[in-house]
MARDRENVO-351087 format. One line per field, with one value per residue (C-alpha): x, y, z; residue in three letters; chain. Coordinates in Angstrom, 1 decimal, always signed. Layout:
u	X | ...
v	Y | ...
w	Z | ...
res	ALA | ...
chain	A | ...
***
This chain:
u	+0.0 | +2.8 | +4.4 | +1.2 | +0.7 | +4.0 | +3.3 | +3.3 | -0.2 | -1.5 | -2.3 | -4.9 | -4.7 | -8.1 | -9.4 | -12.0 | -14.6 | -13.9 | -13.8 | -17.2 | -18.7 | -17.4 | -18.5 | -22.0 | -22.4 | -21.4 | -23.6 | -26.5 | -25.9 | -25.8 | -29.1 | -30.8 | -29.7 | -30.9 | -34.2 | -34.8 | -33.8 | -34.2 | -31.8 | -30.8 | -34.3 | -34.8 | -38.2 | -39.4 | -38.9 | -42.4 | -43.2 | -43.5 | -39.9 | -38.3 | -37.1 | -35.5 | -33.9 | -32.5 | -31.2 | -29.2 | -27.0 | -26.2 | -25.3 | -23.1 | -21.3 | -20.8 | -19.4 | -17.1 | -15.5 | -15.0 | -13.4 | -11.1 | -10.0 | -9.7 | -8.7 | -6.9 | -5.1 | -4.2 | -2.9 | -0.8 | +0.1 | +3.6 | +2.1 | +0.0 | +3.0 | +2.6 | +6.4 | +5.8 | +2.2 | +1.4 | -1.6 | -1.4 | -1.6 | -4.6 | -6.4 | -5.7 | -6.9 | -10.2 | -10.8 | -10.0 | -12.7 | -15.1 | -14.3 | -14.8 | -18.2 | -19.2 | -18.4 | -20.2 | -23.3 | -23.3 | -23.2 | -26.0 | -28.1 | -27.6 | -28.6 | -31.9 | -32.6 | -32.1 | -29.7 | -28.4 | -24.8 | -22.3 | -18.8 | -20.0 | -22.6 | -19.9 | -17.5 | -20.4 | -21.2 | -17.6 | -17.3 | -20.4 | -19.2 | -15.8 | -17.5 | -19.6 | -16.9 | -13.6 | -14.1 | -15.3 | -12.3 | -9.8 | -11.6 | -11.7 | -8.0 | -6.9 | -9.0 | -7.7 | -4.1 | -4.2 | -6.0 | -3.4 | -0.5 | -1.6 | -2.2 | +1.1 | +3.2 | +1.8 | +2.2 | +5.8 | +6.7 | +5.2 | +7.1 | +10.4 | +10.1 | +10.7 | +14.0 | +17.0 | +20.5 | +19.5 | +16.9 | +19.6 | +22.3 | +21.3 | +21.4 | +24.7 | +26.4 | +25.5 | +26.8 | +23.9 | +24.8 | +22.0 | +22.1 | +20.0 | +19.3 | +19.6 | +17.9 | +21.4 | +23.0 | +26.5 | +25.2 | +23.9 | +24.8 | +26.0 | +25.8 | +25.8 | +22.5 | +24.2 | +25.5 | +22.3 | +20.1 | +17.4 | +16.4 | +14.6 | +12.7 | +14.3 | +12.1 | +13.4 | +16.2 | +16.5 | +19.0 | +20.6 | +21.9 | +24.4 | +27.6 | +30.7 | +34.4 | +34.3 | +30.9 | +27.4 | +27.4 | +24.7 | +24.5 | +21.9 | +20.8 | +18.5 | +15.3 | +12.1 | +11.1 | +8.1 | +10.4 | +12.6 | +9.8 | +9.0 | +12.2 | +14.0 | +11.1 | +12.1 | +15.3 | +13.8 | +13.8 | +10.3 | +8.3 | +7.4 | +6.4 | +5.6 | +9.1 | +11.1 | +12.2 | +13.9 | +16.2 | +14.2 | +17.3 | +18.9 | +16.0 | +17.4 | +14.6 | +11.0 | +9.1 | +5.5 | +3.7 | +0.3 | +1.5 | +2.7 | +6.1 | +9.8 | +12.4 | +15.9 | +18.6 | +22.3 | +23.6 | +20.3 | +21.3 | +19.3 | +15.6 | +13.0 | +9.2 | +6.5 | +3.3 | -0.1 | -0.6 | +2.5 | +2.4 | +0.8 | +3.6 | +6.3 | +4.6 | +4.3 | +8.0 | +9.2 | +7.0 | +8.5
v	+0.0 | +2.4 | +1.7 | +2.4 | +5.7 | +6.9 | +6.2 | +9.2 | +10.4 | +13.2 | +16.5 | +18.2 | +21.9 | +22.4 | +25.6 | +27.6 | +26.5 | +22.9 | +23.5 | +25.2 | +22.5 | +19.7 | +21.5 | +22.1 | +18.5 | +17.2 | +19.7 | +18.8 | +15.1 | +15.7 | +17.7 | +15.1 | +12.2 | +13.9 | +14.8 | +11.3 | +9.3 | +12.0 | +10.4 | +11.9 | +13.0 | +15.2 | +13.7 | +15.7 | +19.0 | +20.4 | +19.8 | +23.4 | +24.1 | +20.7 | +21.5 | +24.9 | +23.6 | +20.4 | +22.2 | +24.3 | +21.3 | +21.1 | +24.8 | +24.4 | +21.5 | +23.6 | +26.5 | +24.3 | +22.8 | +26.2 | +27.5 | +24.5 | +24.7 | +28.5 | +29.3 | +26.4 | +25.2 | +28.8 | +29.5 | +26.4 | +26.1 | +24.8 | +21.7 | +20.9 | +20.4 | +17.4 | +16.6 | +15.6 | +14.5 | +10.9 | +8.7 | +9.4 | +13.1 | +12.6 | +10.6 | +13.3 | +16.0 | +14.2 | +13.5 | +17.1 | +18.2 | +15.7 | +17.2 | +20.7 | +19.8 | +18.0 | +21.1 | +23.4 | +21.2 | +20.9 | +24.7 | +24.9 | +22.4 | +24.5 | +27.6 | +26.1 | +24.7 | +21.1 | +20.5 | +22.4 | +23.5 | +21.4 | +20.2 | +16.7 | +17.1 | +18.6 | +15.7 | +13.2 | +14.8 | +14.6 | +11.0 | +10.0 | +11.8 | +10.0 | +6.7 | +7.0 | +8.6 | +7.1 | +3.8 | +5.4 | +7.8 | +4.9 | +2.9 | +5.7 | +6.6 | +3.0 | +2.4 | +5.6 | +4.9 | +1.4 | +2.6 | +5.4 | +3.2 | +0.5 | +3.1 | +4.9 | +1.8 | +0.1 | +3.1 | +3.7 | +0.1 | +0.7 | +4.0 | +2.5 | -0.2 | +2.6 | +3.6 | +2.0 | +3.0 | +3.0 | +5.7 | +8.1 | +7.4 | +10.0 | +12.8 | +11.6 | +11.5 | +15.1 | +17.8 | +20.1 | +23.3 | +25.3 | +28.7 | +29.1 | +32.8 | +34.9 | +38.2 | +39.5 | +38.6 | +38.2 | +35.4 | +33.3 | +29.6 | +27.6 | +23.9 | +20.8 | +19.0 | +15.7 | +17.1 | +18.7 | +16.9 | +19.2 | +22.7 | +23.5 | +26.6 | +28.5 | +31.6 | +34.3 | +32.0 | +28.7 | +26.1 | +24.3 | +20.8 | +19.4 | +17.4 | +19.4 | +18.5 | +17.1 | +15.5 | +16.9 | +20.7 | +23.2 | +26.8 | +29.5 | +31.8 | +34.8 | +33.8 | +32.0 | +28.5 | +29.9 | +32.0 | +29.0 | +26.4 | +25.7 | +27.3 | +24.0 | +21.6 | +20.7 | +19.1 | +17.2 | +19.6 | +19.4 | +20.5 | +17.5 | +19.5 | +23.0 | +23.4 | +21.2 | +21.0 | +17.7 | +16.6 | +13.6 | +12.0 | +11.6 | +9.5 | +6.0 | +4.6 | +5.4 | +4.4 | +5.1 | +5.7 | +7.2 | +10.8 | +10.1 | +9.2 | +9.6 | +10.0 | +8.8 | +10.6 | +10.0 | +7.2 | +7.0 | +9.2 | +12.2 | +12.1 | +14.4 | +14.2 | +14.1 | +15.8 | +14.4 | +17.6 | +16.9 | +13.0 | +12.8 | +15.0 | +12.9 | +9.7 | +11.1 | +12.0 | +8.7 | +6.8 | +8.5
w	+0.0 | +0.9 | -2.5 | -4.3 | -2.5 | -3.7 | -7.4 | -9.9 | -10.6 | -12.9 | -11.2 | -13.2 | -13.8 | -15.4 | -16.8 | -14.9 | -17.5 | -16.7 | -13.0 | -13.0 | -15.2 | -12.9 | -9.8 | -11.3 | -12.3 | -8.9 | -7.1 | -9.3 | -8.6 | -4.9 | -5.0 | -7.2 | -5.0 | -1.8 | -3.5 | -4.7 | -1.6 | +1.1 | +3.7 | +7.1 | +7.9 | +4.8 | +4.3 | +7.3 | +5.4 | +4.5 | +0.8 | +0.0 | +1.1 | +0.2 | -3.3 | -2.3 | +0.9 | -0.5 | -3.6 | -1.2 | -0.5 | -4.1 | -4.1 | -1.1 | -2.8 | -5.9 | -3.9 | -1.8 | -4.9 | -6.5 | -3.3 | -3.1 | -6.8 | -6.9 | -3.3 | -1.7 | -4.8 | -5.6 | -2.1 | -2.0 | -5.7 | -4.9 | -3.3 | -6.3 | -8.6 | -11.0 | -10.8 | -7.1 | -7.4 | -6.3 | -5.8 | -2.1 | -2.6 | -5.0 | -2.4 | +0.3 | -2.1 | -2.8 | +0.9 | +1.7 | -0.8 | +0.9 | +4.3 | +3.1 | +1.6 | +4.8 | +6.9 | +4.4 | +4.4 | +8.2 | +8.5 | +6.0 | +7.9 | +11.1 | +9.2 | +8.0 | +11.5 | +10.7 | +13.5 | +16.5 | +16.5 | +18.5 | +18.0 | +18.4 | +15.6 | +13.3 | +13.9 | +13.4 | +10.1 | +9.0 | +10.1 | +8.2 | +5.1 | +5.2 | +5.9 | +2.7 | +0.5 | +1.4 | -0.5 | -3.7 | -3.6 | -3.2 | -5.9 | -8.4 | -7.9 | -8.1 | -11.2 | -13.0 | -12.0 | -13.4 | -16.6 | -17.2 | -16.3 | -18.8 | -21.5 | -21.2 | -20.6 | -23.7 | -25.9 | -24.6 | -25.5 | -29.0 | -29.5 | -28.2 | -30.9 | -33.5 | -31.9 | -33.5 | -34.5 | -38.2 | -37.7 | -36.4 | -39.0 | -41.5 | -39.0 | -37.5 | -40.9 | -41.7 | -39.3 | -38.6 | -36.6 | -35.0 | -33.3 | -30.2 | -30.0 | -26.9 | -26.3 | -26.2 | -29.6 | -28.1 | -26.0 | -28.8 | -28.4 | -31.5 | -31.0 | -33.2 | -33.4 | -32.7 | -29.4 | -28.2 | -25.6 | -24.4 | -23.4 | -20.1 | -19.1 | -16.2 | -15.6 | -18.1 | -19.2 | -21.0 | -19.8 | -22.7 | -22.0 | -24.5 | -24.9 | -24.3 | -24.4 | -20.9 | -20.8 | -20.3 | -20.1 | -19.2 | -20.3 | -19.7 | -22.5 | -21.9 | -23.7 | -23.2 | -24.3 | -26.1 | -28.3 | -29.2 | -29.6 | -33.2 | -34.6 | -34.9 | -35.1 | -38.7 | -37.5 | -34.6 | -31.7 | -30.4 | -27.4 | -25.1 | -22.0 | -21.1 | -19.7 | -22.1 | -25.7 | -26.6 | -29.4 | -30.6 | -32.1 | -28.7 | -27.3 | -26.5 | -24.2 | -23.2 | -20.2 | -19.2 | -16.0 | -15.0 | -15.6 | -19.1 | -20.5 | -19.6 | -22.3 | -21.6 | -23.6 | -24.3 | -22.2 | -20.4 | -17.5 | -18.7 | -18.3 | -19.8 | -19.0 | -21.7 | -20.7 | -21.9 | -24.0 | -26.2 | -26.1 | -29.5 | -31.1 | -29.5 | -30.7 | -34.2 | -34.5 | -33.0 | -35.4 | -38.5
res	MET | LEU | HIS | PHE | LEU | LYS | GLN | PRO | TYR | PRO | CYS | GLU | ASN | ALA | SER | TRP | LYS | SER | ILE | ILE | ARG | LEU | ALA | PHE | LEU | ILE | GLY | PHE | PHE | VAL | ALA | THR | PHE | LEU | LEU | VAL | PHE | GLN | PRO | PHE | GLY | LEU | HIS | ARG | ILE | PRO | ASP | GLU | TYR | LYS | LEU | MET | MET | ILE | SER | GLY | TYR | GLY | LEU | VAL | THR | PHE | LEU | CYS | MET | ILE | PHE | PHE | GLN | GLY | GLY | VAL | LYS | GLY | LEU | PHE | SER | GLY | TYR | PHE | ASP | GLU | SER | THR | TRP | THR | THR | GLY | LYS | GLU | ILE | ILE | GLN | ASN | LEU | SER | ILE | LEU | GLY | LEU | ILE | SER | ILE | GLY | ASN | PHE | LEU | TYR | THR | VAL | TRP | ILE | GLY | GLY | VAL | SER | TRP | SER | PHE | TYR | SER | LEU | MET | LEU | SER | ILE | VAL | PHE | THR | PHE | ALA | VAL | GLY | VAL | PHE | PRO | VAL | PHE | PHE | LEU | VAL | ILE | TYR | ARG | TYR | ASN | LYS | LEU | LEU | ARG | LYS | TYR | THR | THR | THR | ALA | THR | HIS | MET | GLU | SER | HIS | ILE | SER | ASN | THR | THR | SER | GLU | PRO | TYR | GLN | GLN | ASN | ILE | ILE | THR | ILE | THR | LEU | GLN | SER | GLN | TYR | ALA | GLN | GLU | ASP | LEU | VAL | VAL | GLU | LEU | SER | GLN | LEU | TYR | TYR | LEU | GLN | SER | ALA | ASP | ASN | TYR | VAL | GLU | VAL | VAL | PHE | LEU | GLY | ASP | LYS | GLY | VAL | LYS | LYS | GLN | LEU | ILE | ARG | ASN | THR | LEU | THR | GLU | ILE | ALA | GLY | GLN | TRP | GLU | HIS | VAL | GLY | ILE | ILE | GLN | CYS | HIS | ARG | SER | TYR | LEU | VAL | ASN | ILE | HIS | GLN | VAL | LYS | ARG | ILE | THR | GLY | ASN | ALA | GLN | GLY | TYR | LYS | LEU | PHE | LEU | GLY | GLU | GLY | ASN | LEU | VAL | VAL | PRO | VAL | SER | ARG | LYS | PHE | ALA | GLY | LYS | VAL | LYS | GLU | TYR | LEU | SER | GLN
chain	A | A | A | A | A | A | A | A | A | A | A | A | A | A | A | A | A | A | A | A | A | A | A | A | A | A | A | A | A | A | A | A | A | A | A | A | A | A | A | A | A | A | A | A | A | A | A | A | A | A | A | A | A | A | A | A | A | A | A | A | A | A | A | A | A | A | A | A | A | A | A | A | A | A | A | A | A | A | A | A | A | A | A | A | A | A | A | A | A | A | A | A | A | A | A | A | A | A | A | A | A | A | A | A | A | A | A | A | A | A | A | A | A | A | A | A | A | A | A | A | A | A | A | A | A | A | A | A | A | A | A | A | A | A | A | A | A | A | A | A | A | A | A | A | A | A | A | A | A | A | A | A | A | A | A | A | A | A | A | A | A | A | A | A | A | A | A | A | A | A | A | A | A | A | A | A | A | A | A | A | A | A | A | A | A | A | A | A | A | A | A | A | A | A | A | A | A | A | A | A | A | A | A | A | A | A | A | A | A | A | A | A | A | A | A | A | A | A | A | A | A | A | A | A | A | A | A | A | A | A | A | A | A | A | A | A | A | A | A | A | A | A | A | A | A | A | A | A | A | A | A | A | A | A | A | A | A | A | A | A | A | A | A | A | A | A | A | A | A | A | A | A | A | A | A | A | A | A | A | A | A | A | A | A | A | A | A | A
***
């Protein structure tokens, strides 16, 4: 179990449109479920107020999810970093949302007079919520993890089958020199394509990783990855992640996990991630 909780897992950074849509659907589901089954004594609400009061639970659920996605995740953005995101963190996040919704719905119940305020009642509400929600949360995370792992592992194996020494021979035989431009012309970096590994974003700089006279060398140039991306795509330098450009000719091995792919470059000691957004492009280039 501890091993599973440490496995890489995708951390979704959805748009506000997607967040609002998901929160609305879940809030609508909660309200509909409570209206149909009327558990926890909700059947005692007078019929003329039942629809309005029970719909309030759906609204509270909607607002709690919006608050978590826009408030909590925004305040602790460093914690919600996909490079360190795991199945354990995903489970904790979902349980935290459950707890927040539980507290919100309890306060709403107190406000409409359904229960008297007490710390004991609050804890009881949270315990009931977790008792109902903890197993679905675990099940959904495990199910999605296995599904993504199987998908990316299978595709990584397929892509790796296209990598062979013969595919790189033409580019190795012809010396191709590229110029990586800096915002200060005197700092332009000229490097042979056969020696370039990858480029990584570093705030207002780009870190270029290439083979120097004494092994792997790193050099910063004053530019952004956005400015460089696409300039050298025709020779096989493609974007594989929002923070990385990779020389596709240097890929020697590919592995997959639930977050996507990992590209191993050079002698295999340099690793570059592939985000889901750019997975199709990487697959297309490796298949050529």
